[in-house]
N, C-alpha and C positions, 0 to 999 in steps of 0.2 A: 586588121588593125585600123585601116582607114574607116571602116564601118563603125567600129567602136568609137573612134575619134569623133565622127559625125554625130553619133548618138549622144555622147557626153556633151557635145556642144549644144545640142537641142535641149537636153535636160538642164544644163547650166543656164541657158537663156530663159527657159520657162521659170525656173526657181528664182532667178534674179528679178524677172518681171513680177512674180508673186510677192517678192519682198518690197518692191517699189510701190505697188498698187495697194491702196487701203481697201481691203475686202470687207464686205458687209454681208450680203445675202448669198452665201455659198452653201447653206443648208448642210446636207450630210457630208459635204466635202470639207467642212470647217477643220476637223482635226488634221487631215492631210495637208490642207492649205497652210495651216499654222506651222506644221512641222517643217515643210519645205522652205517656207518664207523665213522662219526662225533661223534655220541653219545657214541659209544663204545670206541673210542680213547681218547676223552676228559674226560670221566667219568670212566676211566679204573679201578682205585682202588675202587671206589664206587660200581661198579658192582661186584668186588671180595667180598666186604664186605657183600652185601645183598645176594649173592649167597652162600657164606659160612654159613651165618645165616640160609638160607633156608635149606641147607644140615644138619646143626645141629638140626634144628627142626624136619626134617624127621627121623634123627637118634634117637632123643628123643622119637618119636612116633613109633619107631621100624618098619619103613617103607622102610629102605634101604636094606632089605634082599632079595627082589625080583630081578630077573635077569634084569628086565627093569630098576629098580632104580639104580642098580649097574652099568649098562651100561651108564645111565645118569650121574652117579658120575664120571665115567672114562672120559666122554666127557667134563664134567665141569672141571675136573682136567687139561685137555689139554687147555681148554679155559683160566683157571686161569694163566697158564704159559704164554700164549699170552698176557693176560691183564697186568700181572706184567712186561713183556717186554715193553709194550706200556707206562706204568707208568715210568719205568726207562728211556725210550727214552725221555719222556717229561721232566724228571728231568735234562736231559742233555741240555735243552734249554738255561740256562744262559751261558754255555760255547760257544754255537753257537752265541748267541746275543752279548756277550762280545767281541768275536773275530770280529764280524761285526762292532761294534762301534770302536774298536781299529784300525781296518784297515781303516775305513772311517774318523775317527776324530783324530787319532793319539794315540799312546800308553799311553800318560799321559793326555788324554782329561779331566779327572775329575779335574785336576789342574786348568783348565780354568773356572771352575764353582766356583763362590764365596763361601767362607767357610760356610756362613750361609745358602746357598742353598744346599750345599752338605749334610747338616744335614737332609734334607727331603728325600734323596735318600735311597732306600732299596735294599740290595743285596739278601736277602732271601724272602721267602713267608711264609704265615701263614696257617697251616693246617686247622684252623677254617674257613678260607676263601674258599679254594677249596673243602672242605667237605660240604660246604653250597653253591653250585654253583649259585643258583638263589637269594641269599641274596645280594642286591645291595647297599642299602642306607648306608651312612656313616655319622658320627656326624660332625657338623661344616659346613654342606653344605645346602644351601637354594635353593629350586627349584621354579623358576618362569615359569609357564607353559602356553603354547598356546598364545604366543604373535605374532601378525600379523607383517610380514615384507614386504608384497606385497599384491596384490589384487586378488589372486586366492583362497580365502577362506581357507578351512582346509589344502589344499596343500601348503599354504604359511604361515604356523605357525611355530614358533620356541620355544624351551625350553631353559632356561638359568640355569646352575648349578653354583651358586654364593657362593664363600667362605664367611663365616660369619666374619672372622678376616680380617681387611683391610691390604693392602700391599702397601708399599711405591712405588710410581711411577705408581700405578694402576696394576690390574691383567693382565698379558699377556693372550691372548684369544686363545682358540682352537675351531675351527669350525668342527663339526662332520656331515658327509654326509652319510646317511644310504644306504645300498644296497638293492637288491631285483630284479636284472635283469631289472631295469628301469621300471618295471611294477607293483611291489608290494613293501611294506615296510612302516614303520612308524618310526618317530624320537624316539619313546620310546623303540624301540626294540633292538637296537644295541649299542655297545661300552660303556655300562654303567660301566663295571669294570674300564676302562680307565678314563672316565669322572669323576667318583666319586673319584678315586685315585688322579687325578690331582687337583680336586677342594679342596680336603682336604689339598693340599699342595700349595695353593695360585694361582691356575690357574682358570680362568673363562671359562667355557665350554658352547658352544652353539650347540644344536642339531636341525636340520631343517627337515621339510617335503619339498618336491618339487613336481611339477607336474609329473604325471606318464603316461606312455603309456598303452594302445593305445589311451586314451583320448587326450593325448598331444604327439606330435611328436618332436623328437630331432631337434633343439637344445633347446627346452623349459626347459629341465632338467638343463643344464648348465647355461642357462639364470637365472633361479631361484637361483642357487648357487651364481652367481655373484650379484644378487639382495640382497642376504643375507649378502655377504661381504660388499656391499655398506651400508646396514642397520647397520651393526656392526660399521662401521667407523663413522656413524652419531650419533648413539644412545648408544653405549655400555658404554660410560663414565658415563651414568646415573646409571649404575649398578657397577661402580667401575672399569670397564675394561679399558685397554689402547688401544685406537683405532689405535695406530700406530704399534702395534704388533699383528698380526693374523697368527696363524698356522692353517693348515687344514689337516683333516684326513678322512678316510672312507674306507669301505671294499666292495669288489666286484664291483657292479655298483657305489658304493660310492668311491671305490678306483679309478675307471675310472674318475669320476667327480672331485674328489679332485686333482688328478694329472693333469687333463686337466685345472682346474682352476689355479693351481700353475704355469703352463707353458704358460698361455695366459693372463697375466695381462693387463687390459685396452684394450682388443681385441674387437674392435667395433662390429663385427658381433654377438658376444655373449652378447652385452650390448645395445640392441635397445632401444632408448629412454632415456638411462642414460649413454651415451658414456663418459661423463665427470667424472663419478665417478671413484675413485681410487679402483681398485679391486686387487691390488697387495697383495700377502701373503708372509710372512717372512720365513716360513718353511712348509714342507709337509711330511706326513707320510701315504702313500697309502698302504692298506692291500689288498693282493690277487686281484689286479685290472685287468680289461681288458684294455689293452694299445694300441690295434691296431684293429680297426673295419675291416680293409682290410686283416688282416692275411698275410701280405706281406712276412713273413718268413716261410709260409706254415707249421705252427705249428700244426694246428688242421684240416687237410683236411677231415678226416673222422668223425670229431665231430664238424662240422662247426656251427657257430652262425649266419650264413647269413640269414637263414629263419626267426629267431626271430628278427634280426635287420631290415630286409627288410619289414616284415609284420607288426611288432608291434612298433618298436622303431623309426627308421628313416622314415619308411613308403615309401620307394623307394628302388630300387635296386642299387647296386654299379655302374653298367654301365649306369644307368639313371642319377644319380647325383653324379659322382665321387668326386666332390669338397666337398660335404657335408660329405661323408664317410671319406674323407681325413682330413677335418677340425675337425671331431669328434674323431679322433685318437690322444691320447696324444703323441705317438711316433712321429707324424708328427710335433709337436711343440717343440721338444727338442731343446734347445738353450743354449748359453753360460751364460745366465743370470738366469737360473733356480735357485730357492731358495735352501737352504740346504734341502736335501731330504733323508728320511729313508724308503726304500722299504722293505716290509715284505711279505713273501709268504711261504706256506707250500709245502714240496716236494710231498705230497700225495693228493694235491688238485684235486678232481675229476671234478669239474665244470669249473675252469679256470686253465689250466695247468701251472706248474711252469716255463716251457720254455718261456712263454709269459713275465714273470717278468725278466727272464735272458736277453731276447732281449731288453727290455726297459732299463734295467740297463746298458747293453753294449752301447746302444746309448747315454745315459747320460754320461757314463764314457768318451766317445770319444769327447763330445761336451761341457758339463757344466764346468764352472770354479769354481763352488761352491762345498761344501762338499756333498758327496754321501756315504751313508751306505746301505748295502744290507744284510739282514738276510734271509737265506733259512732254514726253520725249519724242521728237519727230522721228518717225520711222520705227519706233520701238515696238517689237512684237511681244506677245505673251511669253512669260518665262525668260525674258532676255538676260536676266542676271544669274542664271543657273551656273554658267561657266564663265571663265575670263573672256572678255572681249573689250574693244575700245569703249563701247557704251557701258558695259558692266563696270569697268574699273573707274571710269569717271563718276558713275553713280555711287559706287562704294566710297569714293573720296567725299562726295557731297553728303552722304548719309552720316559718315564719320563726323563731319563738321557739325551737322545738325545735332547729333547725339552729344558731342562734346559741349556744344552751346547749351543744350537743355540740361545737361548734368551740372555745368558750371552755374547756371541760374538757380538750380535746385539747391546746390551747396550754399549759395549766398543767402537763400531764404531760410535755411535751417537755424 
């Protein structure tokens, strides 16, 4: 028992250190580093709780008297200090997010949201939520699962999260695009904290599957996203949604696809056979996305994605089909008509470095005439908002504010 206690103390300390340190050149260890740092950082206080409980159990069993157990206790104590630091860092998220919204939308942006909609906004978070990180469902939300939106079988199915209470003017729509490096992922796996939160508050959320590599080569992925937008425009009124207002979000590969879709409305090469469909979106919230296949700012020379992209995703090299690599990069499509956009990225993202978001945001700032907000979350790891955590729930609150603001402005302009 004391040996297991010591082992767990060492593992906890290592994972805590990995969550604290901003890793860059970890090469083939990147997926493992991400996973351990992610779980340590987002569940920091939960780890402290079970570890203190384990320590109390050993003390009750009088097993903390051995040198090995006492060494383990010392290591655990150092880990607890680190985990508490991570928890406090996550608790600072509302300050960072609030500053981002005020800088992007204006100091008094909440005044632009109708009074009845300001009532649904939340400034705080509930301990009962982040202490149960994988409890997703919420009252007042009806799930319509596995609806076909195109002809690629399972990969062209979508789920609809529909509020039970009707909303005057129809529900504004949020389209969620999952991540997974363009090669894995399912619509049921990501962004549920955000979708259930919004659906409780009168938004209709749609989560889609899309074709994956290597079975399908890019641009199949973005074509499917466009097909989903076209399907929403044609059918979402049947579920009470407003087909004229569609916002889009997604993380990682979903961040890439959601930002690419937002910047390429009605772009014929991404709409083969349905060129006449309106694929405009009214707002975008990409999370920790890949914004440049070509890495033109030389951000990740020693941690390049070129092999994955060339072998699995685009299935050609950049020098063989440079136009395809260029057209697949959201940063190539930045224009003055980009919709209101809220870019979110963590400083400690091991898989997609925060410098990529900075370059994308810089390009948008120079070109777009629309509203742009950018939140760079200290300590945030890749995929941080997949389940409930302190950082996740604060971010969900901020995204809700952004979307309510963007929708209110759109209503006024109609």
